[in-house]
N, C-alpha and C positions, 0 to 999 in steps of 0.2 A: 510490507504493508499489513493492516489488520484484517478484521473479519466483517464482511458484509453478509449477514445471515440470509439464507433463502430456505426457510424451514420446511416447506412442503413440496419442494421441487426436485429434490435429489432422493429418490427412493429406490431401494433395491428391487421392489416388486414391479416398478413401472417399466414399460417396454421402452427400449432406447429409440431415438429417432432413426429415420432411414439412414442418416449419415453414420450412425454408430453401429449398425448391424453388419456383421461380417457377411461378405458376399461370396467368398471363395476361400479355399484352403491356404492361399498365400497371404491372407490378411495377417499381419504381424500382431502378436499379443505381447504387451510389455507390462509386467507387474508394476503396480503403483507402489513406490518405495515407502518405507516408514518415515522418511523425511517429508514426503508429500501428502500422504494419506490423512494427516490431521487437518488439512485444509480443505477437504472435500466438500464440507457443508458451506464453504465461504465463496463469495465472489469478490473480485476487486475490479474497479472501473477507473479508467483514465480518460479525461476529455481534454483535447488539445486544440487551440485555435489562437489567432486566425491564421489559416494557412492557405497557400496557393495549391489546392489539391487537384491531382489528376482526375480524369473521368472515372466513373465506377468500373467500366470494363478494364481499364488499366490497373486499378486496385485489385480486381479479382485475378488478373493475370499474375500480378506480383504475389498474391496470396499463394497461388499454385506453385510458383517458383520457390517460395520460401518453404512451403509445406513439404515439397518434394525432398527437402534435405533431411527428413526424418527426425531422428533424435537430436540433430544439430540445432534445430529450431523448435521442435515439438508442435509446431503450428498445425500439422496435419493429424495430430492425435485426436481421437474421439474417446468417449467414455463407455465402457462396457456396461451391460445391464446390472451386473453384480457390484459395480463400483469398486472392483478390485484391480482392474487392468485398464491400460490404455490400448486402443486399437488403432492400427495404421494400415490403410489401404491405399497404396499409391495410385491405383487405377481410378479412384473416385474423387480425386482432389478437385477437379473442375466442377463436379456436381456439388461438392462440399463448399467450394467458394461461392457458388450461386446462393447457397443457403445462409452463409454466415458473413458475407460481405454485402451489405445492403445500403440503401440510400433512403433518407426520409426528409420531409420538409421541416424546416425550422420556423416556428412562429415569429412574427415580427415584433421586436421589442424596441419601441421608439423612445428617444430621449436625447437630451443635449450632451450628456456625458458618455463618451464612447466606452470608457472603462466600465461604467455601471451597466450599460447595455450588454456588453460582453459577459459580465459576471452573471447577469440574469439568464443569458442564453445558456451558459455552461451549467448553471444550477438546474435549469429546466431540463436539459438533456440528461444529467445524472439522475434526476428525479423520475423522469417519465419513460426512459428506455427500459423495457422489460425483456430479460433474456433468461430462459430456463437454464438452471444450473447443470443440467445434463449436457448443455452445449459448452464445449470446452473453450472455444475462442470465438469472438463475435465482433465485427467492425461495423460501425455506422458512419457513413459520410452524411453529415447534416450541414448543408451550406458550406461554410469555410471552416467547419469544425470536424474533427475526427474523434470518435468515441470507441475505445477498445474495452470490452468486457471479457473477463476470463474466469473460469473456475480456478480458484486460487491454488488448487493442487497442481495446476500446470506449472506454476512458478511464482516467484516473488516479484518485487518491483523491478529488479534488474531485467528480467525477461519481458515484462510489460513495456518498459521504455524501449528496449532493443527491438521488439517485434513491431511496435507502432512506428518507430522511425524507419526501420528497414522496409516496411510495406510502402511508405511514401517514397522512399529513396528509389526502390526498384521500379515502382510505377512511373517514376519520372525518367526512366531509362538509364539510371546510374548503375554502377557496379554493385555486385553482392558485397555487403559489409564484411569487414575482416573478421569480426567476432564469430561469424558463422563457421569458419574453418579453423578457429582457434582450438587447441587441445582442451579436452574436457577431463575433469578429475574422474577416474574410474571408481574410486571409493572415497568420496570427498570427506566423509566424517572421520574415517580411519586416518586419512592423510592429514587432516587438520589436527587430530589428536596427537599423532606422532611428531608433527612439526610444531604444534602450538604449545604443548605442555613441556615446560622446561624447569630445571631446578630453581627453587625459590618461589614458584607459583603454587598457590593453594586454592584452586578453583572450587573445590567441594565445600570449603568453609563458607564462602559467599552463597553457594547454592542452598545450604542448610538454613542460613539466616533468612534468606528470602522466603523459603517455604514456611518457616515458623511465623513470619509476619503475615502471611496469607491465612494461616490457620487461626490466628488470633483475631482476624477481622470479623466484625459483627454487622449484621444488617439491622435496619431500623424497624422493619415490620410494616412499612408503609405499603398499602395495597395498590396494585395497578387496576385500572378500570377494566371491565370484561372485554371491551372492544379495543384494548391496547394492541397495536400493530408493531411487530419487531422489525419493520422495514425502516432503516435510517435515512436521513437526508443529509445533504452536504451544503455548508455555507462556504463560499469561495471569495477570496480577494487576492489581487496581486498588489502587495504593499509597495508604496512609492519608493523610488530610489533615495529620496531625501530621508525617509524613515530608516532605511538600511545604513545610510551614511552616518546618521545620528548615533545608531547603535555602535558602529565601528569606532566613532570618535570617542564615545563614552568609555568603550573598552580600553582604548589606548591610554586614557587619562587615569582611569580608576581601577581597571582589572586587566592589566596586560597579560597575565598568566592564564586567563580564562579563555576557553574556546568560544567561537561564535555560536556553536550549537548550544552550549550551556547558557549563554545569554538569552537565546531565543526561548529556551525551555523556561527560564525564570520569567521572562516577559509573558509567556503563555499562561503560566500559573497565576501570576499577578493580575492579568487581564480577566481571566475567568472569575477570580474572586471579586475584582472590582465591578464586574458586570452583574454581581449578585448570585453567582453560582458557587455554592459551598463545595469545596474540593477536599479530597483525602490528603493526608500527609504524604502518601506514596504517589509515585508517578510510574506508569508503565513505560519503559524505554525499549525500543526495538533495536537490536544489535545485529549487524551483518557479520557472520562468522567466516566470510571469505578471507578476511584479513589473516586468518590462521593457516591458510593453504600455502604450500610452497610454490614458488615460481609464478607462471602466468596461466596456470590451469583454471578453467572456469567450471561453474556449476549452473546447469540450465534450470533446475527446479527450485525448490525452496531451501535456503540455507541461512535463514534468519531466526531469531528467537526473541521473545519478549520477556523482560524481567521487571518485577515490581520492586521499586527501591525507594527509600527515603534519602533524598539527595541534599537536604539543607536548603537554605534560603539565598545565600549570596552566590553570584556566578562563579567565584573562585572555588567555593566549596563544592558546587555542583560539578564543575570541570574536573576537580581533583578526584571526586568519587567516580565519575565516568571513566577517567583515565586509568585509575587503579583497577576498576572492574575489567577493563580491556586488558591491561597488563597482566593481571592474574588469570586471564583466560576463563573467567567465570561464565561469560556467555556460552563458551564452548562446552563447559561442564553442564550447563542447563540444557543445551541442545542434545547432548549425549543422553542425559537422564530422560528427557521428554521423548526422544526417539525410541529408546529402549522400552519405555512404558507403552508407547503407541504400537510398537511391533507386537506386543503381547495381547492386544485387544482389537476387536473388529471396529473399524471406524464408524462413528455414529453418523447416521444419515437423516435423523429427525431431530427437530428442536422443539422442546417444550417451553413455551413462554413462562417466565417466572411469575409467581403470584405476588411477590413483594420486591421492593427495590431498596437499595442502600440509601442511607440518608445523605451521603456525600457523593459527589461526582468524582469518578476516577479518571484523571487525565492520562491519555496515552500519547506518546511523543514519537514522531518519525521524522528524521532529518536526512533524506537521501543526499548523497554527494552530487555535485554538478555533473550533468551528462553532456558530453561533447556531441553525442548523436542527436539529442534534442535541440541543442543550441544551433546546429547547422541545418535544421529543417527549413523548408521554403516559407518563412514567415512573410506575411504581407507587409508588415512594418516592423522595423527593428525594436520599437518600444512597445509593441503589442505582442507579447509572448505569454500565453496563459496556459497553465497546466493544472487542472482541477482533478482531485483524487477522491473517489468514494471508497473508503476503507473502514468497515464497520467497527463500532466500539466493542470492547471486550465484554461488556455487560450492559444491562439496560440503562443504568445511571452512570454513563461514562461518555467521554468524547475521545475521538482519535484525531489528533492534529498532525497533518502532513505538511511540512514546510520545506520548500526546495528553491534554491536560487536559480533563476532562469532569466536571461537577458538583463542581468543587473538588478532584478526585482525579486522579492521573496513571494513566490506563489504559495498561498496559504489556504489549506482546505481543513475545515473542522467538520467531522462526521459525527452525528448525534441522533438520538431517538426523539423526535418532536413530541411524542406523547409523554415523555418523561422530563425533558429539558426544554425550556421555552426558547423558541427560535429567535425572538427579539434579543434575549440575553446573549445568545451565541454571536449574533451579528454585532452586538454592542462590544463584545470582547474583541472581535477582530478590528473594529474601528479604533479601540483603545490601543491595540498593538501597533497600528499605523500612526495614529496622531499623537500618542503620548508614550513612546517606548522608553524614553529616558526617565520620565516620572515613575514608570512602573519599576524600572531598575533601582531607582533611588528609594522607592518604598520598600523594596525587598531588602536592601542593605541598611535601612534606617537612616538615610541621609536627610 
């Protein structure tokens, strides 16, 4: 996932919370890796509902059980005052659970449409829950919704989904999930490079092309108002099954070689433009580099990278470009370069709001694979499975769209800065994605 900025909350000079202070010599200190440190200024947030949730006491007990696994789950990690290390104190996990697994009231949102009421509930929770970014992991039980907020350095979407589902599973008295005991890659980047770079691949060529396209990008000079706030908001909808079926049917007839992800990316760009949001020719695409690891080894932290690319207009062109990018291991080369650069500099812990914004909105696209762990959660009703993601845009005039298939419907979250992009336009774009997906595809290919 992307970046939810918390500019003034992660400071080296600030004192850590009580949960983050070492109490004894046996507190374990784990250096924050070069793969994770670039994400220290960011938060990611996931809201899931409607669920049959266990009582708060059971959720806290499950937190302690998961956190006690140490590096296998990372849930018991806290952040040092220097923002250079994780701290792990197994003796204080119960106290930590009381601090970071909490309950809050959910305001009543009345209305005849159950989906619309649920959307308003999730958007409200993502907007109003405030968690200091020195808090590594934080759960809120709000009615029949569960909200997980984490410092993004703890891990990417894989870990967010795994921890959220595991907390509910254990609290319901079920067994520890198998992923907890699965082998972890000792040196994931090196293992991915030695396994993923093969003859015929030229990942550095794509890396250089992408970097040149960024250098040539110009800003408009449009000034932000002095009271601009860098805190993004999220618009969420679970698109109908009918919408998803229309997209699949159009693909079978007109673009059988295109991936479903490429179709959704085209639909997203066309919807934003149709809603009156001027967009850049480039799209930021998030790639998961776990595909380059051998065997079944896992990475607990961050192993994703974002690449800015011009992908074309038709779904088949987009699909071919994405497939070639993956085949040539270009995301892995980008991750290697970014990690080397970050290893040589101290992570920034402050954020200076920009004085001007780009003329065009930069779309960022995240399409996580289906999650069996999320699918099997104790949903109240099979057709009400909502997962909203708050994952901040890469710059002021940008949106991050996270789209994930859950319960046969596409959970769609668009994160944006409301002081820069009009909220009405964002919601209009989502409505177009649901009600007119085929028209958006036909517009893209000139039909």
